[in-house]
C-alpha positions, 0 to 999 in steps of 0.5 A, spaced: 441 646 485 440 639 490 439 644 496 434 649 491 430 642 489 429 640 497 427 647 499 422 647 493 419 640 495 419 642 502 411 644 502 409 638 499 414 634 504 410 637 510 403 636 507 404 629 505 407 627 512 402 631 516 396 628 511 400 620 514 399 623 521 392 625 521 391 618 518 394 614 524 390 619 528 383 617 525 385 609 527 387 611 534 382 616 536 377 612 533 379 605 537 379 609 544 372 612 543 369 605 541 372 603 548 368 609 552 372 615 552 369 620 552 370 625 546 370 632 551 375 630 555 380 627 549 380 634 545 381 637 552 387 631 554 390 632 547 391 640 547 394 640 553 399 635 551 401 639 545 401 645 549 407 642 553 410 639 546 410 646 542 411 651 549 418 651 549 420 651 542 416 657 541 420 660 547 426 658 545 426 659 537 420 665 536 424 671 541 426 675 535 420 673 530 414 674 536 410 680 535 407 684 540 400 680 543 396 687 542 389 686 544 386 685 537 391 679 535 388 676 543 381 677 540 383 672 534 387 667 538 381 666 543 376 666 537 381 660 533 382 656 540 374 656 541 372 653 533 378 649 532 380 646 539 373 646 543 367 646 537 370 643 530 373 637 535 368 635 539 363 635 532 368 631 528 369 626 534 361 625 535 360 624 527 367 620 526 364 615 532 356 615 529 360 613 522 367 610 520 375 613 520 374 612 513 368 616 512 370 622 517 376 622 513 373 623 506 367 627 509 374 632 511 375 634 502 368 638 501 372 644 506 374 647 498 367 648 496 365 649 503 369 655 503 366 657 496 359 657 499 361 661 505 364 667 500 358 666 495 353 667 502 356 673 504 358 676 497 365 676 498 366 671 491 363 673 485 361 668 479 363 670 472 359 665 467 364 668 463 370 665 466 371 657 465 375 658 472 369 661 476 364 656 473 369 650 475 368 652 482 360 652 481 362 645 478 367 643 483 362 644 489 356 641 486 360 635 485 362 635 492 356 636 495 353 630 491 359 625 492 358 628 500 350 626 499 352 619 495 357 617 502 351 619 506 345 616 503 348 610 499 353 604 502 351 599 497 355 593 497 361 591 502 367 590 498 370 585 503 377 585 498 381 580 502 378 574 507 383 572 511 382 576 517 379 571 522 378 572 529 381 579 530 375 582 525 370 579 528 373 582 535 373 589 532 366 588 529 363 585 535 365 592 539 362 597 534 355 601 536 349 595 534 347 601 530 350 607 526 346 613 524 350 615 519 345 622 517 347 624 524 353 623 523 354 627 516 351 633 519 356 633 525 361 632 520 359 637 515 358 642 522 365 640 523 368 642 516 365 649 515 368 651 522 374 647 520 374 652 513 373 658 518 379 657 522 384 655 516 381 662 513 383 666 520 389 662 522 392 665 515 389 672 517 392 672 524 398 670 521 400 676 517 399 679 523 402 675 528 408 671 524 410 666 529 407 659 527 410 655 534 408 661 538 400 662 535 399 654 535 402 654 542 396 659 544 391 656 541 391 649 544 393 652 551 387 657 550 383 651 547 385 647 553 381 651 558 375 653 554 374 645 552 375 643 560 370 648 561 365 646 557 367 638 559 365 640 566 359 642 564 357 636 560 360 630 564 358 630 570 362 623 571 369 624 574 371 617 571 371 620 564 377 623 565 381 617 568 386 614 563 390 609 563 395 605 560 391 604 554 388 606 547 386 612 551 393 614 553 396 613 546 390 617 543 392 622 548 398 623 546 398 622 539 393 626 537 397 631 541 404 631 539 403 630 532 396 633 530 394 638 534 401 640 536 406 639 530 400 639 525 398 646 527 405 648 526 406 645 519 399 648 517 401 655 519 408 654 516 406 651 509 400 656 509 404 662 510 408 661 504 403 657 499 396 660 501 390 656 504 388 653 498 394 649 497 394 646 504 386 643 503 389 640 496 392 634 500 385 632 504 384 626 498 391 623 501 389 622 508 383 619 506 386 614 502 391 612 508 386 612 513 381 607 508 387 602 508 388 602 516 382 602 517 381 596 513 387 593 517 386 595 524 379 596 524 376 591 519 371 596 516 368 594 510 369 598 503 362 601 501 360 600 494 357 608 495 362 611 499 368 609 494 363 612 489 361 618 493 369 619 495 371 619 487 365 625 486 369 628 493 376 628 490 374 630 483 369 636 486 375 638 490 380 639 485 375 642 480 374 647 486 382 648 488 384 649 480 378 653 479 381 658 485 387 657 483 390 663 477 397 665 474 398 668 480 397 663 485 402 658 482 408 660 485 404 664 491 399 662 496 394 667 493 394 675 491 393 679 497 386 680 496 384 673 496 387 672 503 383 679 505 376 676 503 378 669 506 379 672 512 373 676 512 369 669 511 372 666 517 371 672 521 363 672 520 363 665 520 366 666 527 361 671 529 356 666 527 358 661 531 359 664 536 352 667 535 348 660 535 352 657 542 348 663 545 354 669 545 357 665 552 363 664 548 367 668 545 374 659 533 380 652 524 
């Protein structure tokens, strides 16, 4: 009975641990970016470390599970390696630097709504006004978008709950940029969510053809590091941008590489294979709450009333979409094969669109 209960709780414990890791990543990453580290370089180093950490385990533990790497699967991995390690990471880092760690963690919760909108645009998702779950998806999407707009356009009053942080907070505030372009940052974060949604969809589809989570994670990190290095060499002309010392930059590289790029990709793939992509995105609000607490303590970020109101709307919209997407057949499993195939098709279409937007020269979670 106890072992059976632990097996049932394993996906939940894995996702809670994953969100805690993401919360720490938000804080450590923003500290390194505020101290002058290039987000292009950080994304490359992060996935180099992740590749080195995961590869030995993938080689040793998945010899019997790993299937043949066909050309079709390799093309999907190339796309996965570009979308998440390169495009998504750089959009996310740039957006977070222009806003705040708490804002970035909150805006991620629009992922299910973004996925639903993509499906509607591509006519892979239909709305039946006679079904309450179908209407819930539409309502949840609208509420989520309203929450994101509220966070971006309405800051409100700053809520300083406890005024006992002294010189530490004055120093942290002084190191922040003089002006923060919240609108540009929000657009970058929303674009990051679109790319991330496509990555999750395509990763779920790829795992059906290549059911080796560690090997897939290692390959995504390796390909992403190569593509990111090529982009960084073009964008970053100063060689000093690649230099890191024993400071927050090194901590950000090691922590994000081991915890958030390596372990996170494996845990996400493992849970997604068992419970589906919607289950994975349902835990996003926990990361926002943990990040807000750590940001207030470590970075002395002030909680704005507008951000709190917007975050509440986003969470309500998130769970409304998740409930609408769920069904009786999805309570014990991640979703039906039909839905999974639809999600996969959305991911491939989104990836194709992103590739065309980049000029077709780079050839996405």
